[in-house]
Biotite code that builds the C-alpha atoms (Angstrom):
import biotite.structure as struc

atoms = struc.array([
    struc.Atom([-11.977, 13.376, 56.825], chain_id="A", res_id=1, res_name="UNK", atom_name="CA", element="C"),
    struc.Atom([-9.285, 11.833, 54.592], chain_id="A", res_id=2, res_name="UNK", atom_name="CA", element="C"),
    struc.Atom([-11.905, 11.177, 51.917], chain_id="A", res_id=3, res_name="UNK", atom_name="CA", element="C"),
    struc.Atom([-12.901, 14.874, 51.809], chain_id="A", res_id=4, res_name="UNK", atom_name="CA", element="C"),
    struc.Atom([-9.266, 15.983, 51.395], chain_id="A", res_id=5, res_name="UNK", atom_name="CA", element="C"),
    struc.Atom([-8.723, 13.392, 48.669], chain_id="A", res_id=6, res_name="UNK", atom_name="CA", element="C"),
    struc.Atom([-11.859, 14.592, 46.814], chain_id="A", res_id=7, res_name="UNK", atom_name="CA", element="C"),
    struc.Atom([-10.672, 18.220, 47.006], chain_id="A", res_id=8, res_name="UNK", atom_name="CA", element="C"),
    struc.Atom([-7.226, 17.312, 45.659], chain_id="A", res_id=9, res_name="UNK", atom_name="CA", element="C"),
    struc.Atom([-8.701, 15.301, 42.781], chain_id="A", res_id=10, res_name="UNK", atom_name="CA", element="C"),
    struc.Atom([-11.164, 18.100, 41.965], chain_id="A", res_id=11, res_name="UNK", atom_name="CA", element="C"),
    struc.Atom([-8.348, 20.684, 41.989], chain_id="A", res_id=12, res_name="UNK", atom_name="CA", element="C"),
    struc.Atom([-6.220, 18.549, 39.660], chain_id="A", res_id=13, res_name="UNK", atom_name="CA", element="C"),
    struc.Atom([-9.126, 18.070, 37.266], chain_id="A", res_id=14, res_name="UNK", atom_name="CA", element="C"),
    struc.Atom([-9.737, 21.827, 37.117], chain_id="A", res_id=15, res_name="UNK", atom_name="CA", element="C"),
    struc.Atom([-6.032, 22.537, 36.510], chain_id="A", res_id=16, res_name="UNK", atom_name="CA", element="C"),
    struc.Atom([-5.791, 19.950, 33.739], chain_id="A", res_id=17, res_name="UNK", atom_name="CA", element="C"),
    struc.Atom([-8.929, 21.301, 32.076], chain_id="A", res_id=18, res_name="UNK", atom_name="CA", element="C"),
    struc.Atom([-7.633, 24.883, 32.102], chain_id="A", res_id=19, res_name="UNK", atom_name="CA", element="C"),
    struc.Atom([-4.219, 23.831, 30.743], chain_id="A", res_id=20, res_name="UNK", atom_name="CA", element="C"),
    struc.Atom([-5.950, 21.753, 28.065], chain_id="A", res_id=21, res_name="UNK", atom_name="CA", element="C"),
    struc.Atom([-7.908, 24.743, 26.782], chain_id="A", res_id=22, res_name="UNK", atom_name="CA", element="C"),
    struc.Atom([-4.787, 26.877, 26.455], chain_id="A", res_id=23, res_name="UNK", atom_name="CA", element="C"),
    struc.Atom([-2.702, 24.191, 24.748], chain_id="A", res_id=24, res_name="UNK", atom_name="CA", element="C"),
    struc.Atom([-5.377, 23.364, 22.141], chain_id="A", res_id=25, res_name="UNK", atom_name="CA", element="C"),
    struc.Atom([-5.278, 26.760, 20.458], chain_id="A", res_id=26, res_name="UNK", atom_name="CA", element="C"),
    struc.Atom([-5.161, 26.461, 16.659], chain_id="A", res_id=27, res_name="UNK", atom_name="CA", element="C"),
    struc.Atom([-4.056, 30.051, 16.097], chain_id="A", res_id=28, res_name="UNK", atom_name="CA", element="C"),
    struc.Atom([-0.589, 30.329, 14.596], chain_id="A", res_id=29, res_name="UNK", atom_name="CA", element="C"),
    struc.Atom([-0.506, 34.117, 15.015], chain_id="A", res_id=30, res_name="UNK", atom_name="CA", element="C"),
    struc.Atom([1.294, 34.279, 11.697], chain_id="A", res_id=31, res_name="UNK", atom_name="CA", element="C"),
    struc.Atom([1.878, 32.207, 8.573], chain_id="A", res_id=32, res_name="UNK", atom_name="CA", element="C"),
    struc.Atom([3.400, 28.744, 8.564], chain_id="A", res_id=33, res_name="UNK", atom_name="CA", element="C"),
    struc.Atom([5.045, 27.106, 5.568], chain_id="A", res_id=34, res_name="UNK", atom_name="CA", element="C"),
    struc.Atom([6.177, 23.526, 5.044], chain_id="A", res_id=35, res_name="UNK", atom_name="CA", element="C"),
    struc.Atom([8.271, 22.941, 1.925], chain_id="A", res_id=36, res_name="UNK", atom_name="CA", element="C"),
    struc.Atom([8.426, 19.328, 0.708], chain_id="A", res_id=37, res_name="UNK", atom_name="CA", element="C"),
    struc.Atom([11.351, 18.643, -1.635], chain_id="A", res_id=38, res_name="UNK", atom_name="CA", element="C"),
    struc.Atom([10.763, 15.738, -4.046], chain_id="A", res_id=39, res_name="UNK", atom_name="CA", element="C"),
    struc.Atom([12.165, 14.326, -7.268], chain_id="A", res_id=40, res_name="UNK", atom_name="CA", element="C"),
    struc.Atom([10.086, 13.987, -10.443], chain_id="A", res_id=41, res_name="UNK", atom_name="CA", element="C"),
    struc.Atom([8.810, 10.551, -9.329], chain_id="A", res_id=42, res_name="UNK", atom_name="CA", element="C"),
    struc.Atom([7.630, 11.863, -5.922], chain_id="A", res_id=43, res_name="UNK", atom_name="CA", element="C"),
    struc.Atom([10.444, 10.520, -3.718], chain_id="A", res_id=44, res_name="UNK", atom_name="CA", element="C"),
    struc.Atom([11.345, 12.948, -0.950], chain_id="A", res_id=45, res_name="UNK", atom_name="CA", element="C"),
    struc.Atom([14.873, 14.375, -0.942], chain_id="A", res_id=46, res_name="UNK", atom_name="CA", element="C"),
    struc.Atom([16.472, 14.922, 2.475], chain_id="A", res_id=47, res_name="UNK", atom_name="CA", element="C"),
    struc.Atom([19.311, 17.431, 2.876], chain_id="A", res_id=48, res_name="UNK", atom_name="CA", element="C"),
    struc.Atom([18.204, 19.825, 0.123], chain_id="A", res_id=49, res_name="UNK", atom_name="CA", element="C"),
    struc.Atom([18.950, 23.501, 0.784], chain_id="A", res_id=50, res_name="UNK", atom_name="CA", element="C"),
    struc.Atom([15.740, 25.571, 0.712], chain_id="A", res_id=51, res_name="UNK", atom_name="CA", element="C"),
    struc.Atom([15.526, 29.361, 0.386], chain_id="A", res_id=52, res_name="UNK", atom_name="CA", element="C"),
    struc.Atom([12.254, 31.286, 0.711], chain_id="A", res_id=53, res_name="UNK", atom_name="CA", element="C"),
    struc.Atom([11.895, 35.005, 0.028], chain_id="A", res_id=54, res_name="UNK", atom_name="CA", element="C"),
    struc.Atom([11.051, 37.771, -2.405], chain_id="A", res_id=55, res_name="UNK", atom_name="CA", element="C"),
    struc.Atom([12.383, 37.034, -5.886], chain_id="A", res_id=56, res_name="UNK", atom_name="CA", element="C"),
    struc.Atom([14.062, 40.041, -7.498], chain_id="A", res_id=57, res_name="UNK", atom_name="CA", element="C"),
    struc.Atom([15.379, 39.516, -11.049], chain_id="A", res_id=58, res_name="UNK", atom_name="CA", element="C"),
    struc.Atom([15.537, 35.725, -10.698], chain_id="A", res_id=59, res_name="UNK", atom_name="CA", element="C"),
    struc.Atom([17.196, 35.469, -7.283], chain_id="A", res_id=60, res_name="UNK", atom_name="CA", element="C"),
    struc.Atom([16.611, 36.040, -3.607], chain_id="A", res_id=61, res_name="UNK", atom_name="CA", element="C"),
    struc.Atom([19.330, 38.552, -2.775], chain_id="A", res_id=62, res_name="UNK", atom_name="CA", element="C"),
    struc.Atom([21.387, 38.474, 0.435], chain_id="A", res_id=63, res_name="UNK", atom_name="CA", element="C"),
    struc.Atom([20.225, 41.981, 1.375], chain_id="A", res_id=64, res_name="UNK", atom_name="CA", element="C"),
    struc.Atom([16.604, 40.874, 1.254], chain_id="A", res_id=65, res_name="UNK", atom_name="CA", element="C"),
    struc.Atom([15.044, 41.422, 4.678], chain_id="A", res_id=66, res_name="UNK", atom_name="CA", element="C"),
    struc.Atom([12.439, 38.723, 4.137], chain_id="A", res_id=67, res_name="UNK", atom_name="CA", element="C"),
    struc.Atom([14.646, 35.736, 3.413], chain_id="A", res_id=68, res_name="UNK", atom_name="CA", element="C"),
    struc.Atom([14.662, 32.394, 5.212], chain_id="A", res_id=69, res_name="UNK", atom_name="CA", element="C"),
    struc.Atom([16.946, 29.424, 4.636], chain_id="A", res_id=70, res_name="UNK", atom_name="CA", element="C"),
    struc.Atom([16.851, 25.867, 5.939], chain_id="A", res_id=71, res_name="UNK", atom_name="CA", element="C"),
    struc.Atom([17.879, 22.337, 5.060], chain_id="A", res_id=72, res_name="UNK", atom_name="CA", element="C"),
    struc.Atom([15.269, 19.688, 4.411], chain_id="A", res_id=73, res_name="UNK", atom_name="CA", element="C"),
    struc.Atom([15.061, 17.137, 7.226], chain_id="A", res_id=74, res_name="UNK", atom_name="CA", element="C"),
    struc.Atom([15.172, 13.346, 6.839], chain_id="A", res_id=75, res_name="UNK", atom_name="CA", element="C"),
    struc.Atom([11.599, 13.464, 5.469], chain_id="A", res_id=76, res_name="UNK", atom_name="CA", element="C"),
    struc.Atom([12.532, 16.019, 2.795], chain_id="A", res_id=77, res_name="UNK", atom_name="CA", element="C"),
    struc.Atom([10.679, 18.794, 4.627], chain_id="A", res_id=78, res_name="UNK", atom_name="CA", element="C"),
    struc.Atom([11.768, 22.300, 5.632], chain_id="A", res_id=79, res_name="UNK", atom_name="CA", element="C"),
    struc.Atom([9.691, 24.481, 7.964], chain_id="A", res_id=80, res_name="UNK", atom_name="CA", element="C"),
    struc.Atom([9.315, 28.261, 8.005], chain_id="A", res_id=81, res_name="UNK", atom_name="CA", element="C"),
    struc.Atom([7.270, 30.859, 9.894], chain_id="A", res_id=82, res_name="UNK", atom_name="CA", element="C"),
    struc.Atom([6.435, 34.409, 8.818], chain_id="A", res_id=83, res_name="UNK", atom_name="CA", element="C"),
    struc.Atom([4.587, 37.177, 10.638], chain_id="A", res_id=84, res_name="UNK", atom_name="CA", element="C"),
    struc.Atom([2.507, 38.404, 7.686], chain_id="A", res_id=85, res_name="UNK", atom_name="CA", element="C"),
    struc.Atom([0.793, 37.153, 4.548], chain_id="A", res_id=86, res_name="UNK", atom_name="CA", element="C"),
    struc.Atom([2.927, 37.311, 1.419], chain_id="A", res_id=87, res_name="UNK", atom_name="CA", element="C"),
    struc.Atom([3.710, 35.727, -1.919], chain_id="A", res_id=88, res_name="UNK", atom_name="CA", element="C"),
    struc.Atom([7.185, 34.179, -1.921], chain_id="A", res_id=89, res_name="UNK", atom_name="CA", element="C"),
    struc.Atom([9.435, 32.300, -4.276], chain_id="A", res_id=90, res_name="UNK", atom_name="CA", element="C"),
    struc.Atom([10.935, 29.024, -3.067], chain_id="A", res_id=91, res_name="UNK", atom_name="CA", element="C"),
    struc.Atom([14.256, 27.698, -4.365], chain_id="A", res_id=92, res_name="UNK", atom_name="CA", element="C"),
    struc.Atom([15.555, 24.235, -3.493], chain_id="A", res_id=93, res_name="UNK", atom_name="CA", element="C"),
    struc.Atom([18.982, 22.883, -4.445], chain_id="A", res_id=94, res_name="UNK", atom_name="CA", element="C"),
    struc.Atom([21.093, 19.805, -3.790], chain_id="A", res_id=95, res_name="UNK", atom_name="CA", element="C"),
    struc.Atom([24.298, 18.404, -5.213], chain_id="A", res_id=96, res_name="UNK", atom_name="CA", element="C"),
    struc.Atom([23.578, 15.575, -7.656], chain_id="A", res_id=97, res_name="UNK", atom_name="CA", element="C"),
    struc.Atom([24.903, 12.069, -7.114], chain_id="A", res_id=98, res_name="UNK", atom_name="CA", element="C"),
    struc.Atom([27.794, 12.681, -9.541], chain_id="A", res_id=99, res_name="UNK", atom_name="CA", element="C"),
    struc.Atom([29.151, 15.276, -7.085], chain_id="A", res_id=100, res_name="UNK", atom_name="CA", element="C"),
    struc.Atom([29.524, 18.007, -9.719], chain_id="A", res_id=101, res_name="UNK", atom_name="CA", element="C"),
    struc.Atom([26.135, 19.156, -10.937], chain_id="A", res_id=102, res_name="UNK", atom_name="CA", element="C"),
    struc.Atom([23.538, 21.022, -8.956], chain_id="A", res_id=103, res_name="UNK", atom_name="CA", element="C"),
    struc.Atom([19.906, 19.908, -9.025], chain_id="A", res_id=104, res_name="UNK", atom_name="CA", element="C"),
    struc.Atom([17.547, 22.824, -8.454], chain_id="A", res_id=105, res_name="UNK", atom_name="CA", element="C"),
    struc.Atom([13.845, 23.547, -8.439], chain_id="A", res_id=106, res_name="UNK", atom_name="CA", element="C"),
    struc.Atom([11.633, 26.566, -7.984], chain_id="A", res_id=107, res_name="UNK", atom_name="CA", element="C"),
    struc.Atom([8.064, 27.206, -6.880], chain_id="A", res_id=108, res_name="UNK", atom_name="CA", element="C"),
    struc.Atom([5.834, 30.046, -5.685], chain_id="A", res_id=109, res_name="UNK", atom_name="CA", element="C"),
    struc.Atom([3.626, 30.107, -2.604], chain_id="A", res_id=110, res_name="UNK", atom_name="CA", element="C"),
    struc.Atom([0.984, 32.427, -1.201], chain_id="A", res_id=111, res_name="UNK", atom_name="CA", element="C"),
    struc.Atom([0.877, 32.456, 2.589], chain_id="A", res_id=112, res_name="UNK", atom_name="CA", element="C"),
    struc.Atom([-2.351, 32.948, 4.522], chain_id="A", res_id=113, res_name="UNK", atom_name="CA", element="C"),
    struc.Atom([-2.604, 34.299, 8.049], chain_id="A", res_id=114, res_name="UNK", atom_name="CA", element="C"),
    struc.Atom([-3.218, 31.630, 10.746], chain_id="A", res_id=115, res_name="UNK", atom_name="CA", element="C"),
    struc.Atom([-2.738, 28.825, 8.210], chain_id="A", res_id=116, res_name="UNK", atom_name="CA", element="C"),
    struc.Atom([-0.025, 26.229, 7.690], chain_id="A", res_id=117, res_name="UNK", atom_name="CA", element="C"),
    struc.Atom([0.607, 25.993, 3.941], chain_id="A", res_id=118, res_name="UNK", atom_name="CA", element="C"),
    struc.Atom([2.401, 23.002, 2.397], chain_id="A", res_id=119, res_name="UNK", atom_name="CA", element="C"),
    struc.Atom([4.177, 23.445, -0.924], chain_id="A", res_id=120, res_name="UNK", atom_name="CA", element="C"),
    struc.Atom([6.095, 20.901, -3.027], chain_id="A", res_id=121, res_name="UNK", atom_name="CA", element="C"),
    struc.Atom([9.292, 21.779, -4.888], chain_id="A", res_id=122, res_name="UNK", atom_name="CA", element="C"),
    struc.Atom([10.362, 19.250, -7.504], chain_id="A", res_id=123, res_name="UNK", atom_name="CA", element="C"),
    struc.Atom([14.047, 18.707, -8.257], chain_id="A", res_id=124, res_name="UNK", atom_name="CA", element="C"),
    struc.Atom([14.368, 17.094, -11.711], chain_id="A", res_id=125, res_name="UNK", atom_name="CA", element="C"),
])
């Protein structure tokens, strides 16, 4: 009797874990993911850089721009963004140089694809 109950409990747990596993393994982003990697000209990653992604109008991403995202690069020099639709964006990255007075900046362009995670490097000279 106890063996039958134990078998039913184990079977129920296995079914639950299988169902949860199928739902958690979905690869669909339901949008567009972007990872920006900020590096110097040698390839060293730069943590703490300020990254702005959006539509470039006349050489800048204006404050009134409705599609504008900002983030700081993490300890690995990476900043993460998510957008609902495909687009072509300009990426700006800036950080204060070691002298404390000059600003190091870099620029790049990225094309986002639906249900894909795109990685783009921005080099700060």
